[in-house]
C-alpha positions in Angstrom: 89.7 73.5 77.5 87.9 76.4 75.5 91.0 78.9 76.7 93.3 76.4 75.1 91.4 76.0 71.9 91.1 79.6 71.6 94.9 79.9 72.1 95.2 77.4 69.2 93.2 79.3 67.0 95.3 82.5 67.6 98.4 80.6 67.0 96.9 79.5 63.8 95.8 83.0 62.6 99.3 84.4 63.5 100.7 81.9 61.4 98.7 82.8 58.4 99.1 86.2 58.8 102.9 86.6 58.9 104.6 85.9 55.8 106.5 82.4 55.9 109.2 83.8 53.3 110.1 86.9 55.1 113.9 87.9 55.3 115.9 89.4 58.2 114.7 87.0 60.8 115.3 88.1 64.3 114.7 86.4 67.7 114.3 88.7 70.7 113.8 87.8 74.5 112.1 90.8 76.2 112.1 91.2 79.9 108.9 93.7 81.1 108.3 95.2 84.4 105.5 97.6 85.3 102.2 98.5 86.9 98.8 97.6 85.9 96.5 100.8 86.7 93.0 98.6 86.6 90.5 99.5 89.1 90.5 96.2 90.9 87.2 97.2 92.4 86.0 93.7 92.1 88.6 92.2 94.4 87.8 95.2 96.9 84.3 94.5 96.5 85.0 91.0 97.7 87.1 92.2 100.7 84.3 95.1 101.5 81.5 92.4 101.3 83.4 90.1 103.9 83.9 93.2 106.1 80.1 94.1 106.2 78.7 90.4 106.8 81.6 89.8 109.3 80.8 92.9 111.5 77.0 92.0 111.3 77.7 88.3 112.4 79.8 89.5 115.4 77.6 92.0 116.5 75.2 89.3 117.2 77.2 88.1 120.1 79.5 90.8 121.1 79.4 94.4 122.0 82.7 95.5 120.5 83.5 94.4 117.1 86.3 96.1 115.1 86.8 94.7 111.5 89.7 96.1 109.3 90.6 95.1 105.8 93.3 96.8 103.2 92.0 97.4 99.6 94.2 96.9 96.8 95.0 99.8 94.6 97.6 98.4 91.9 98.5 95.3 90.7 102.4 94.7 89.9 103.1 93.3 86.3 106.1 91.9 85.2 106.7 88.9 82.3 108.9 87.7 79.8 108.3 87.7 76.0 110.0 85.7 73.3 109.3 86.8 70.0 110.2 86.3 66.4 110.9 89.3 63.7 110.1 88.7 60.1 110.3 91.8 58.0 107.9 94.4 59.5 105.9 92.2 61.9 106.7 90.6 65.1 104.8 87.6 67.0 105.5 87.3 70.6 104.7 84.6 73.2 104.2 86.4 76.7 104.7 84.4 79.7 103.8 86.4 83.2 105.2 86.2 86.4 102.8 84.5 88.8 101.8 87.2 91.0 99.7 87.6 94.2 97.9 90.7 95.8 96.9 90.4 99.2 94.7 92.0 101.6 95.1 91.6 105.6 91.7 91.3 107.2 91.3 91.2 110.8 88.5 90.8 113.4 88.5 91.6 117.0 85.6 91.0 118.9 85.2 91.7 122.8 82.8 91.8 125.7 80.2 89.3 125.1 76.4 90.4 125.1 75.2 87.3 126.9 76.7 83.9 126.1 80.1 82.8 128.1 82.2 83.4 124.9 85.8 84.4 125.3 87.2 87.7 123.3 87.9 86.3 120.0 90.9 87.6 117.4 91.0 86.8 114.0 93.5 87.6 111.2 93.0 86.3 107.5 94.8 86.8 104.5 92.3 87.6 101.3 94.6 86.6 98.4 94.1 86.9 94.4 96.8 85.1 92.5 97.0 85.1 88.8 99.4 83.6 86.2 98.9 85.2 82.5 100.5 84.2 79.4 99.4 85.1 75.8 100.3 86.1 72.3 101.1 89.3 70.6 101.5 90.8 67.0 103.2 93.8 66.2 103.8 95.8 63.3 107.3 98.0 63.4 107.5 101.4 62.5 111.1 102.7 62.2 111.4 106.0 63.5 115.1 106.6 63.1 118.6 104.8 63.0 118.0 103.4 66.6 114.5 103.7 67.5 111.3 101.9 66.6 107.6 101.9 67.5 105.6 98.7 68.0 102.0 98.6 67.6 99.8 95.5 67.3 96.8 93.5 69.1 97.3 90.7 71.3 95.5 87.8 73.5 96.0 87.0 77.1 94.7 84.1 79.1 94.8 84.0 82.8 94.7 81.1 85.5 93.6 82.7 88.7 92.8 81.9 92.5 91.3 83.2 95.0 92.2 82.3 98.6 90.7 82.9 101.9 93.2 81.8 104.6 93.4 82.2 108.3 97.0 83.4 109.6 95.9 83.9 113.3 93.1 83.0 115.7 92.8 83.7 119.2 90.2 82.9 121.8 90.7 84.6 125.2 94.3 85.0 124.3 94.7 81.5 123.6 95.6 80.2 120.0 93.1 78.1 117.9 94.0 75.6 115.4 93.6 77.4 111.9 90.9 76.4 109.7 91.4 75.1 106.0 91.8 77.9 103.5 88.9 78.7 101.3 90.1 78.2 97.6 88.3 79.1 94.5 89.9 78.8 90.8 88.9 80.9 87.9 90.1 81.7 84.4 89.7 84.2 81.7 90.7 85.9 78.4 91.6 89.5 77.5 92.0 91.5 74.5 94.9 93.5 74.5 96.6 96.5 72.2 100.3 97.0 72.8 102.3 100.3 71.8 105.9 100.4 72.7 108.9 102.7 71.8 112.2 100.7 71.5 115.7 102.3 71.5 118.7 100.4 70.6 121.7 100.5 72.7 123.8 98.3 70.4 123.2 95.4 68.2 122.3 92.9 70.9 120.3 95.2 73.5 117.8 97.7 73.4 115.4 99.1 75.9 111.8 100.5 75.7 108.5 101.9 77.2 105.2 101.1 76.5 101.6 101.1 77.2 99.0 98.2 77.0 95.2 98.7 76.7 93.6 95.6 78.0 89.7 94.4 78.2 88.7 91.2 79.7 87.7 89.3 82.8 88.5 86.4 85.1 85.4 84.6 86.0 83.9 80.9 86.6 85.8 81.0 90.4 84.7 77.2 91.4 85.7 76.1 95.2 88.0 73.3 95.6 88.5 71.1 98.9 85.9 72.2 101.7 84.3 74.7 99.0 83.9 71.8 96.2 80.4 72.3 94.5 80.3 76.2 95.3 81.2 79.0 93.2 81.7 82.6 93.8 78.4 84.6 93.2 78.2 88.6 93.4 74.8 90.1 94.1 73.0 93.4 95.3 71.2 93.3 98.7 69.9 96.2 101.2 71.7 98.7 99.1 75.0 96.6 99.7 77.1 94.7 97.0 78.2 91.2 98.1 80.4 88.1 97.3 79.3 84.9 98.6 80.2 81.0 97.7 77.0 79.4 96.9 75.8 75.7 95.6 73.6 76.0 92.4 70.7 75.4 94.5 71.4 78.2 96.8 71.9 80.6 93.9 68.6 79.4 92.3 66.9 80.2 95.6 68.3 83.8 95.9 67.1 84.3 92.2 63.7 83.4 93.4 63.7 86.2 96.2 63.2 89.7 95.0 65.2 91.2 97.6 68.2 90.1 95.9 69.2 91.6 92.4 72.1 91.6 89.9 72.8 88.0 90.7 75.8 86.7 88.6 79.0 85.1 88.6 81.9 86.7 90.5 84.6 88.5 88.2 87.7 90.1 88.5 87.8 92.8 85.5 91.0 93.1 83.9 90.0 96.0 82.0 92.4 99.1 82.4 95.6 100.5 81.2 99.2 99.0 82.0 102.5 101.1 81.8 105.3 99.1 81.5 109.3 99.3 80.7 111.9 96.5 79.7 115.0 95.5 78.0 115.7 93.2 74.9 118.2 90.8 74.1 118.3 90.7 70.3 119.7 87.8 68.1 119.9 87.4 64.3 119.0 84.1 63.0 
């Protein structure tokens, strides 16, 4: 609810800033495609945390434990933006394409230490799904007959889901029924600064290149289903950084133990730079 209230405030501010009596009203539909160069270290921290804890747990029962995972390097970014230009100002509503980044996580455990446990193989998909939408305000600087520079601030709101889902599970080479996925829902807000250069092919179509500077984070990852009542918490212990799903009572108990430090809500930090290209369809009104 707080996110939608902030969205309403931004809409109101844009309505006050842009002159209602502006001439030469134009409507644009922009299709963007690009790549966000954020570090994504937070999601990779979660992957590495799961790798460390799974390795340690497996070595309690097996002589040979091999855990592999894939770090995520880049985030794809594509969106639609519907905008209205009034004089030298443009107000745009941006709707992002829902996207998912996935790390394939495998566990291969063989040769039990003592107990009669069969060799086990697990394959899991760790997914980070996000759906952004936002509002942008641009000031247009003409650079020539067919070229314009757009620059201005904006705001983005994210709905996000982190999922840990089993894809394969075998014991002694025999398939084992898969467990229900662990699902956590979060949300966040980011402030942005947009800069893009536009070249008009004709009166209706134009192309552009741009860059976005972004600062913000997604947090509050609360569990659903079997994880209901737990939230994702990050912390440091024994020179390692971990993510774990904890109840409020478990978090309080951890905070009372001096072996654990930097205990806080797990976050996906979106701060970074995004480069993009796109095409605009322009309509005079």
